[in-house]
ROSE-4610 file (N, C-alpha, C; in Angstrom, 1 decimal, always signed):
// ROSE-4610
residu = [M/M/M/N/N/N/S/S/S/N/N/N/E/E/E/S/S/S/N/N/N/I/I/I/N/N/N/G/G/G/L/L/L/S/S/S/D/D/D/S/S/S/E/E/E/P/P/P/E/E/E/I/I/I/K/K/K/P/P/P/H/H/H/L/L/L/I/I/I/L/L/L/A/A/A/L/L/L/D/D/D/Y/Y/Y/G/G/G/V/V/V/K/K/K/K/K/K/M/M/M/G/G/G/M/M/M/A/A/A/L/L/L/G/G/G/N/N/N/T/T/T/I/I/I/T/T/T/E/E/E/T/T/T/A/A/A/R/R/R/A/A/A/F/F/F/D/D/D/I/I/I/L/L/L/A/A/A/M/M/M/N/N/N/N/N/N/G/G/G/Q/Q/Q/P/P/P/D/D/D/W/W/W/D/D/D/N/N/N/L/L/L/L/L/L/G/G/G/I/I/I/I/I/I/K/K/K/V/V/V/W/W/W/G/G/G/V/V/V/A/A/A/K/K/K/V/V/V/V/V/V/V/V/V/G/G/G/L/L/L/P/P/P/L/L/L/N/N/N/M/M/M/D/D/D/G/G/G/S/S/S/S/S/S/S/S/S/M/M/M/L/L/L/S/S/S/K/K/K/R/R/R/A/A/A/H/H/H/K/K/K/F/F/F/A/A/A/R/R/R/R/R/R/L/L/L/A/A/A/H/H/H/R/R/R/V/V/V/M/M/M/E/E/E/Q/Q/Q/R/R/R/L/L/L/P/P/P/V/V/V/T/T/T/V/V/V/T/T/T/L/L/L/C/C/C/D/D/D/E/E/E/R/R/R/L/L/L/T/T/T/S/S/S/V/V/V/A/A/A/A/A/A/R/R/R/E/E/E/I/I/I/A/A/A/W/W/W/E/E/E/N/N/N/G/G/G/W/W/W/I/I/I/Q/Q/Q/N/N/N/E/E/E/R/R/R/D/D/D/P/P/P/I/I/I/D/D/D/D/D/D/I/I/I/S/S/S/A/A/A/C/C/C/I/I/I/L/L/L/M/M/M/S/S/S/T/T/T/Y/Y/Y/F/F/F/A/A/A/D/D/D/P/P/P/N/N/N/S/S/S/S/S/S/L/L/L/A/A/A/I/I/I/D/D/D/A/A/A/I/I/I/K/K/K/P/P/P/D/D/D]
num = [1/1/1/2/2/2/3/3/3/4/4/4/5/5/5/6/6/6/7/7/7/8/8/8/9/9/9/10/10/10/11/11/11/12/12/12/13/13/13/14/14/14/15/15/15/16/16/16/17/17/17/18/18/18/19/19/19/20/20/20/21/21/21/22/22/22/23/23/23/24/24/24/25/25/25/26/26/26/27/27/27/28/28/28/29/29/29/30/30/30/31/31/31/32/32/32/33/33/33/34/34/34/35/35/35/36/36/36/37/37/37/38/38/38/39/39/39/40/40/40/41/41/41/42/42/42/43/43/43/44/44/44/45/45/45/46/46/46/47/47/47/48/48/48/49/49/49/50/50/50/51/51/51/52/52/52/53/53/53/54/54/54/55/55/55/56/56/56/57/57/57/58/58/58/59/59/59/60/60/60/61/61/61/62/62/62/63/63/63/64/64/64/65/65/65/66/66/66/67/67/67/68/68/68/69/69/69/70/70/70/71/71/71/72/72/72/73/73/73/74/74/74/75/75/75/76/76/76/77/77/77/78/78/78/79/79/79/80/80/80/81/81/81/82/82/82/83/83/83/84/84/84/85/85/85/86/86/86/87/87/87/88/88/88/89/89/89/90/90/90/91/91/91/92/92/92/93/93/93/94/94/94/95/95/95/96/96/96/97/97/97/98/98/98/99/99/99/100/100/100/101/101/101/102/102/102/103/103/103/104/104/104/105/105/105/106/106/106/107/107/107/108/108/108/109/109/109/110/110/110/111/111/111/112/112/112/113/113/113/114/114/114/115/115/115/116/116/116/117/117/117/118/118/118/119/119/119/120/120/120/121/121/121/122/122/122/123/123/123/124/124/124/125/125/125/126/126/126/127/127/127/128/128/128/129/129/129/130/130/130/131/131/131/132/132/132/133/133/133/134/134/134/135/135/135/136/136/136/137/137/137/138/138/138/139/139/139/140/140/140/141/141/141/142/142/142/143/143/143/144/144/144/145/145/145/146/146/146/147/147/147/148/148/148/149/149/149/150/150/150/151/151/151/152/152/152/153/153/153/154/154/154/155/155/155/156/156/156/157/157/157/158/158/158/159/159/159/160/160/160/161/161/161/162/162/162/163/163/163/164/164/164/165/165/165/166/166/166/167/167/167/168/168/168/169/169/169/170/170/170/171/171/171]
x = [-44.8/-44.8/-44.4/-43.9/-43.8/-44.3/-44.6/-45.8/-45.5/-44.4/-44.4/-44.7/-45.1/-45.2/-47.1/-46.8/-48.6/-48.9/-50.1/-51.1/-51.2/-52.4/-52.6/-53.6/-54.2/-55.2/-55.0/-53.2/-52.6/-52.3/-52.5/-52.8/-52.1/-51.5/-50.5/-51.7/-50.9/-51.8/-52.3/-52.0/-52.0/-53.2/-53.5/-54.5/-55.8/-57.1/-58.0/-58.9/-59.0/-59.7/-61.0/-61.2/-62.2/-63.0/-64.3/-65.6/-66.2/-67.0/-67.7/-69.1/-69.9/-71.0/-72.0/-73.2/-74.7/-75.4/-75.5/-76.4/-77.7/-79.3/-80.3/-80.4/-80.7/-81.4/-83.0/-83.7/-85.1/-86.1/-86.3/-86.8/-88.3/-88.9/-90.0/-91.2/-92.0/-93.6/-94.4/-96.2/-96.9/-97.4/-97.2/-97.3/-96.5/-95.1/-93.9/-93.1/-91.5/-90.7/-89.6/-88.5/-87.3/-86.5/-85.7/-84.9/-83.4/-82.1/-80.6/-79.6/-79.2/-77.9/-76.8/-76.5/-74.7/-73.8/-72.7/-71.5/-70.5/-69.9/-69.5/-68.1/-67.5/-66.1/-66.5/-66.7/-66.7/-67.3/-68.2/-68.9/-70.2/-70.7/-71.3/-72.6/-73.8/-74.8/-75.0/-76.7/-76.9/-78.4/-79.0/-80.5/-81.0/-81.5/-82.4/-83.3/-84.9/-86.0/-86.7/-88.3/-89.1/-90.0/-90.4/-91.5/-93.1/-93.8/-95.0/-95.7/-96.1/-96.7/-98.6/-98.7/-99.8/-100.6/-100.6/-101.2/-99.5/-98.7/-97.6/-97.0/-97.8/-97.0/-96.9/-95.1/-94.8/-95.4/-94.7/-95.1/-93.9/-94.7/-93.3/-92.1/-93.3/-92.7/-91.4/-92.1/-90.9/-89.9/-89.8/-88.8/-88.0/-88.5/-87.5/-86.8/-87.7/-86.9/-85.5/-85.7/-84.7/-83.3/-84.0/-82.6/-82.0/-83.1/-82.6/-81.4/-82.1/-81.0/-80.1/-80.1/-78.7/-77.8/-78.3/-77.8/-77.1/-78.4/-78.0/-77.6/-76.8/-76.7/-77.0/-77.5/-78.1/-79.6/-80.2/-80.7/-81.0/-80.8/-81.0/-82.7/-83.3/-85.1/-85.0/-85.4/-84.9/-86.0/-86.1/-86.4/-87.0/-88.1/-88.6/-88.8/-87.6/-88.4/-88.4/-89.0/-89.3/-88.2/-88.0/-86.7/-86.2/-86.9/-86.9/-86.2/-86.3/-85.6/-87.1/-88.3/-89.0/-89.6/-90.7/-91.1/-93.0/-92.6/-94.2/-95.0/-96.3/-97.1/-96.3/-95.6/-94.7/-93.3/-93.0/-91.9/-91.9/-93.3/-93.9/-94.0/-94.5/-95.5/-93.9/-92.7/-91.6/-90.7/-90.7/-90.2/-90.9/-92.1/-92.9/-92.9/-92.9/-92.5/-90.9/-89.9/-88.9/-88.6/-89.7/-89.7/-90.1/-91.5/-91.9/-90.9/-90.3/-89.4/-87.6/-87.8/-86.9/-87.7/-88.8/-89.6/-89.6/-90.0/-89.8/-88.2/-87.5/-86.2/-85.9/-86.2/-86.0/-86.6/-87.8/-88.8/-88.1/-87.6/-86.6/-85.5/-85.1/-83.8/-82.5/-82.8/-81.8/-80.9/-79.4/-78.4/-78.6/-79.5/-79.6/-80.3/-79.5/-79.5/-80.7/-81.7/-82.4/-82.1/-82.0/-81.4/-82.4/-82.3/-83.3/-81.9/-82.1/-81.1/-81.8/-81.4/-82.4/-82.5/-83.9/-83.7/-84.2/-83.9/-84.2/-84.1/-84.7/-83.9/-83.7/-83.6/-83.2/-84.6/-85.2/-85.7/-86.4/-85.3/-85.4/-83.8/-83.1/-81.8/-82.0/-82.5/-82.8/-83.6/-84.6/-85.4/-84.3/-83.5/-82.4/-81.4/-81.2/-80.1/-80.7/-81.7/-82.4/-82.9/-82.8/-83.5/-81.8/-81.1/-79.8/-79.1/-79.4/-78.8/-79.7/-80.6/-82.1/-83.0/-82.6/-83.4/-85.0/-85.5/-86.5/-87.0/-88.7/-89.0/-90.1/-90.3/-91.7/-91.3/-91.7/-92.5/-93.1/-93.7/-94.4/-93.7/-92.3/-91.6/-90.6/-90.9/-90.2/-89.0/-88.6/-87.2/-87.2/-88.0/-87.8/-86.6/-86.2/-85.0/-83.7/-84.2/-82.6/-82.5/-83.7/-83.7/-83.2/-83.4/-83.1/-81.2/-80.5/-79.0/-78.3/-79.3/-79.4/-78.6/-79.7/-80.3/-78.7/-78.4/-77.6/-76.2/-76.2/-74.9/-74.5/-76.0/-76.3/-75.4/-75.9/-75.8/-73.8/-73.4/-72.2/-71.1/-71.5/-70.9/-70.9/-71.8/-72.0/-72.9/-72.3/-73.0/-73.3/-72.8/-73.0/-74.3/-74.5/-75.8/-77.2/-76.5/-78.2/-78.9/-80.0/-80.7/-81.0/-80.2/-80.4/-81.6/-82.7/-83.7/-83.8/-82.9/-82.9/-81.3/-80.9/-79.4/-79.5/-80.4/-80.1/-79.8/-78.8/-78.2/-78.5/-78.5/-79.5/-78.4/-78.8/-77.9/-77.6]
y = [+1.7/+2.8/+4.5/+5.2/+6.1/+7.3/+8.7/+9.6/+10.1/+9.4/+10.0/+8.5/+7.7/+6.3/+6.5/+5.6/+5.6/+3.9/+4.4/+2.3/+2.6/+1.6/+0.7/+1.4/+2.7/+3.2/+4.5/+4.5/+6.0/+7.0/+6.5/+8.2/+7.7/+8.7/+8.0/+8.3/+7.2/+7.4/+8.1/+9.5/+10.6/+11.6/+11.1/+11.5/+10.7/+11.3/+10.2/+10.1/+9.0/+8.4/+9.2/+9.7/+10.4/+10.0/+9.7/+8.7/+9.2/+8.9/+9.9/+9.7/+10.4/+10.5/+10.7/+10.1/+10.1/+11.3/+12.2/+13.4/+12.9/+13.5/+13.7/+15.0/+15.6/+17.0/+16.9/+17.8/+17.3/+18.7/+19.0/+20.1/+19.7/+20.4/+20.2/+20.7/+20.1/+20.7/+19.9/+20.9/+20.5/+19.3/+19.4/+18.0/+16.9/+17.4/+16.6/+17.4/+16.1/+16.9/+15.8/+16.9/+16.9/+16.1/+14.8/+14.2/+14.5/+14.4/+14.4/+13.5/+13.7/+12.5/+12.8/+13.6/+13.8/+13.2/+13.6/+12.3/+14.0/+13.9/+14.5/+14.9/+13.7/+13.8/+14.5/+14.4/+14.9/+15.9/+16.5/+17.6/+17.9/+16.5/+16.5/+16.0/+16.0/+15.6/+14.9/+14.4/+13.7/+13.8/+14.5/+14.3/+12.1/+12.3/+11.0/+10.7/+11.3/+10.9/+11.9/+12.1/+12.9/+12.4/+12.4/+11.8/+12.7/+11.5/+12.3/+12.8/+13.5/+14.1/+14.2/+14.0/+13.9/+15.1/+16.4/+17.8/+17.6/+17.5/+17.9/+17.0/+15.5/+14.6/+13.5/+13.1/+11.6/+10.9/+9.5/+8.4/+7.5/+8.1/+7.4/+6.7/+5.3/+4.3/+4.1/+5.0/+5.1/+5.4/+7.3/+8.5/+7.7/+6.3/+6.2/+4.8/+4.2/+3.0/+3.8/+4.4/+5.0/+5.5/+6.2/+6.8/+5.6/+4.6/+3.4/+2.4/+2.1/+1.4/+2.4/+3.9/+4.2/+4.7/+4.3/+4.8/+6.2/+7.0/+8.8/+9.4/+9.7/+10.4/+11.6/+12.6/+14.3/+13.5/+14.5/+14.6/+16.4/+17.0/+18.9/+19.2/+19.5/+19.5/+21.6/+21.9/+23.5/+24.2/+25.2/+26.1/+27.4/+27.2/+28.6/+29.6/+30.4/+31.7/+33.0/+33.8/+34.8/+35.7/+36.6/+36.9/+37.7/+38.3/+39.5/+38.8/+37.4/+36.4/+35.6/+36.7/+36.6/+34.9/+34.2/+32.9/+33.6/+32.1/+31.9/+30.7/+30.2/+30.1/+27.8/+28.0/+26.8/+26.9/+28.3/+27.5/+27.3/+27.5/+26.9/+25.6/+25.2/+23.8/+22.7/+23.5/+22.8/+22.6/+23.7/+23.3/+22.3/+22.2/+21.3/+19.6/+20.2/+18.5/+17.8/+19.2/+18.7/+18.1/+18.7/+18.4/+17.0/+16.8/+15.8/+14.4/+14.3/+13.5/+13.3/+14.6/+14.2/+13.1/+13.9/+12.5/+11.5/+11.2/+9.6/+9.2/+9.7/+9.1/+8.5/+9.5/+9.0/+7.7/+7.8/+6.9/+5.2/+5.5/+4.3/+3.9/+5.1/+5.1/+4.9/+5.6/+5.9/+7.5/+7.0/+7.8/+8.9/+9.8/+10.6/+12.1/+13.2/+14.4/+15.0/+16.1/+16.5/+18.4/+18.6/+20.0/+21.0/+22.1/+22.9/+23.9/+24.1/+25.0/+25.7/+27.5/+28.2/+27.9/+28.0/+27.3/+28.2/+29.7/+30.9/+30.7/+30.4/+30.4/+29.4/+28.1/+27.0/+26.6/+27.1/+26.6/+27.7/+28.2/+28.9/+28.9/+28.6/+28.4/+26.5/+25.9/+24.7/+24.4/+25.4/+25.5/+26.2/+27.2/+27.6/+26.0/+25.8/+24.9/+23.8/+23.0/+22.2/+22.7/+23.9/+24.0/+24.3/+24.5/+24.8/+23.1/+22.4/+21.3/+20.3/+20.5/+20.5/+18.9/+18.7/+18.3/+18.1/+19.1/+19.3/+20.1/+20.0/+20.1/+21.8/+21.4/+22.6/+23.1/+24.1/+24.4/+23.8/+22.8/+21.8/+20.6/+20.4/+19.2/+19.1/+18.2/+18.5/+19.0/+20.1/+20.1/+19.8/+19.3/+19.1/+18.4/+17.4/+16.6/+17.4/+18.8/+19.4/+20.6/+21.0/+21.6/+21.4/+20.2/+19.0/+19.3/+19.4/+19.3/+20.4/+21.6/+23.1/+23.6/+22.9/+22.9/+22.1/+21.2/+20.3/+20.9/+22.0/+22.4/+23.8/+24.0/+25.6/+25.1/+24.3/+23.5/+23.0/+22.7/+22.0/+23.7/+24.4/+25.4/+26.2/+25.9/+27.1/+25.9/+24.6/+24.0/+24.5/+25.6/+25.9/+27.1/+27.2/+28.1/+27.7/+26.1/+25.4/+25.1/+24.9/+25.4/+23.6/+23.1/+21.8/+21.6/+20.2/+20.3/+19.6/+18.4/+17.2/+16.6/+16.2/+15.0/+14.0/+13.1/+11.8/+10.6/+10.7/+9.2/+8.3/+7.3/+6.0/+5.6/+4.9/+4.7/+3.1]
z = [-22.5/-23.6/-22.9/-23.9/-22.9/-23.8/-23.3/-23.6/-25.1/-25.8/-27.4/-28.2/-27.4/-28.5/-28.3/-30.0/-29.8/-29.5/-29.2/-29.1/-30.4/-30.3/-31.9/-32.1/-31.9/-32.5/-33.1/-32.7/-33.3/-32.4/-31.3/-30.0/-28.9/-28.6/-27.6/-26.1/-25.0/-23.7/-22.9/-23.4/-23.1/-23.6/-24.7/-25.6/-25.2/-25.2/-25.1/-26.1/-26.4/-27.7/-28.1/-28.7/-29.5/-30.2/-30.1/-30.2/-31.1/-32.0/-33.3/-32.5/-32.3/-32.4/-33.0/-33.2/-34.5/-33.7/-34.4/-34.0/-35.5/-34.2/-35.5/-35.5/-36.6/-36.5/-37.3/-36.5/-36.9/-37.1/-38.4/-39.3/-38.2/-37.4/-36.9/-38.2/-38.3/-38.6/-38.3/-38.8/-38.1/-39.0/-40.2/-41.0/-41.4/-41.3/-41.6/-41.2/-40.6/-40.1/-40.9/-41.0/-42.4/-40.7/-41.5/-40.4/-41.2/-40.8/-41.0/-40.4/-40.7/-40.0/-40.3/-38.4/-38.4/-38.0/-37.8/-37.1/-36.2/-35.6/-34.8/-35.2/-35.6/-36.2/-37.7/-38.5/-39.5/-39.8/-38.9/-38.7/-39.7/-40.7/-41.9/-41.2/-42.3/-42.2/-43.6/-43.6/-45.1/-44.2/-45.3/-45.4/-45.3/-44.1/-43.6/-44.4/-43.9/-44.4/-44.4/-45.0/-44.2/-43.8/-42.4/-41.7/-41.2/-42.1/-41.6/-40.3/-39.9/-38.8/-39.0/-37.8/-37.4/-36.3/-36.9/-36.0/-34.7/-35.5/-34.8/-34.5/-34.1/-33.6/-34.3/-34.2/-35.1/-34.3/-35.3/-34.7/-33.7/-32.2/-31.6/-32.0/-32.2/-32.0/-33.3/-34.2/-35.1/-35.4/-34.5/-34.2/-33.1/-32.3/-31.1/-31.6/-32.6/-33.3/-33.9/-34.6/-35.3/-34.7/-33.2/-32.4/-32.1/-31.5/-31.1/-32.4/-33.2/-34.2/-34.9/-35.2/-35.2/-34.3/-33.3/-32.1/-31.7/-32.5/-32.0/-30.7/-30.5/-29.6/-28.7/-29.8/-29.5/-30.5/-30.2/-31.4/-31.3/-32.2/-32.0/-33.0/-32.4/-32.4/-33.3/-34.4/-34.9/-34.3/-34.0/-33.5/-34.3/-34.8/-35.7/-35.2/-34.5/-34.4/-35.7/-35.1/-36.2/-36.1/-37.3/-37.4/-36.4/-35.4/-34.8/-33.3/-33.7/-32.1/-31.3/-31.6/-30.7/-30.9/-30.3/-30.4/-31.1/-31.9/-32.6/-31.9/-32.6/-32.0/-32.5/-33.9/-34.2/-33.4/-33.1/-32.5/-31.1/-30.2/-29.0/-29.4/-30.4/-31.1/-30.8/-31.2/-31.6/-30.2/-29.4/-28.1/-27.5/-27.1/-26.7/-26.9/-28.3/-29.2/-28.4/-28.2/-27.9/-26.1/-25.6/-23.9/-24.0/-24.9/-25.0/-26.0/-26.4/-27.4/-26.1/-25.0/-24.2/-23.1/-22.5/-21.4/-22.3/-23.6/-24.5/-24.2/-24.5/-24.3/-23.4/-22.3/-20.6/-20.0/-20.8/-20.4/-20.7/-22.2/-23.0/-22.5/-21.8/-20.6/-22.0/-23.0/-23.7/-24.0/-23.9/-23.4/-24.7/-24.7/-25.7/-25.2/-25.7/-25.3/-26.2/-26.2/-26.9/-26.6/-27.5/-27.6/-29.1/-29.1/-29.5/-30.3/-31.5/-31.9/-32.9/-33.2/-34.0/-35.8/-36.3/-37.5/-38.4/-38.1/-38.8/-40.5/-41.5/-42.6/-43.5/-42.2/-43.0/-44.0/-44.2/-45.7/-46.8/-46.3/-47.8/-48.2/-47.5/-47.8/-48.5/-47.9/-48.2/-49.7/-49.9/-51.3/-51.8/-51.7/-52.9/-53.6/-52.8/-52.7/-53.7/-53.4/-54.2/-55.4/-55.5/-57.2/-57.5/-57.0/-57.9/-58.6/-57.4/-57.8/-58.3/-58.6/-59.5/-58.6/-57.3/-56.7/-56.3/-56.9/-57.0/-58.2/-58.9/-60.1/-60.0/-58.5/-58.2/-56.8/-56.2/-55.2/-54.3/-54.6/-53.9/-53.6/-54.1/-53.7/-52.6/-51.3/-49.8/-49.9/-49.1/-49.1/-47.6/-46.6/-45.0/-44.9/-45.4/-45.3/-45.7/-46.3/-46.3/-46.1/-45.1/-44.0/-43.1/-42.5/-41.6/-41.9/-42.7/-42.8/-43.1/-43.3/-42.8/-41.2/-40.7/-39.1/-38.2/-39.2/-38.2/-38.7/-39.5/-40.1/-39.4/-38.1/-38.4/-37.1/-36.8/-34.9/-34.6/-35.9/-36.1/-35.4/-36.3/-36.9/-35.3/-34.6/-32.9/-31.9/-31.4/-30.7/-29.1/-28.4/-27.9/-27.6/-28.9/-28.9/-28.3/-29.0/-28.8/-27.0/-27.0/-25.5/-25.4/-24.5/-23.7/-23.5/-23.5/-23.0/-21.8/-22.0/-20.8/-21.3/-20.1/-20.5/-19.9/-20.5/-20.3/-20.0/-18.6/-19.1/-18.0/-18.3/-17.6/-16.8/-16.0/-14.4/-15.1]
């Protein structure tokens, strides 16, 4: 086959095949954590779930099970910075959570990268979107999964702005 011919995938042999990767965005919180799944080809996200947290700690078996079952390649953890870009108590906890998650996926020998991404104003935007679409009826209705979708959109808009916690590659 010459370089102008396509293979059965519709790609020429000189073009690398692009494989989609699934990304899990986590809107970290002390009481609950919103989750969204995104695809690197379509760069779209969908709300997935809201996990209960126990003082900032998830059910690790459940979270790692989700990562395994869905074949997640990257986890993007929201970093709730102050508006001036400085760290908050919650951003320090989110950073610690991301480090723990990176350690646990390494222990499980999962090929997963964990990154932190600025999530300023995602909750505000999520609440506005949820109100406009009728997804919530009052101020107390959860929007954490919608916030995770917005976090994913932020990541897709500029993936190089995220901070890699650990790139885990099993041998």
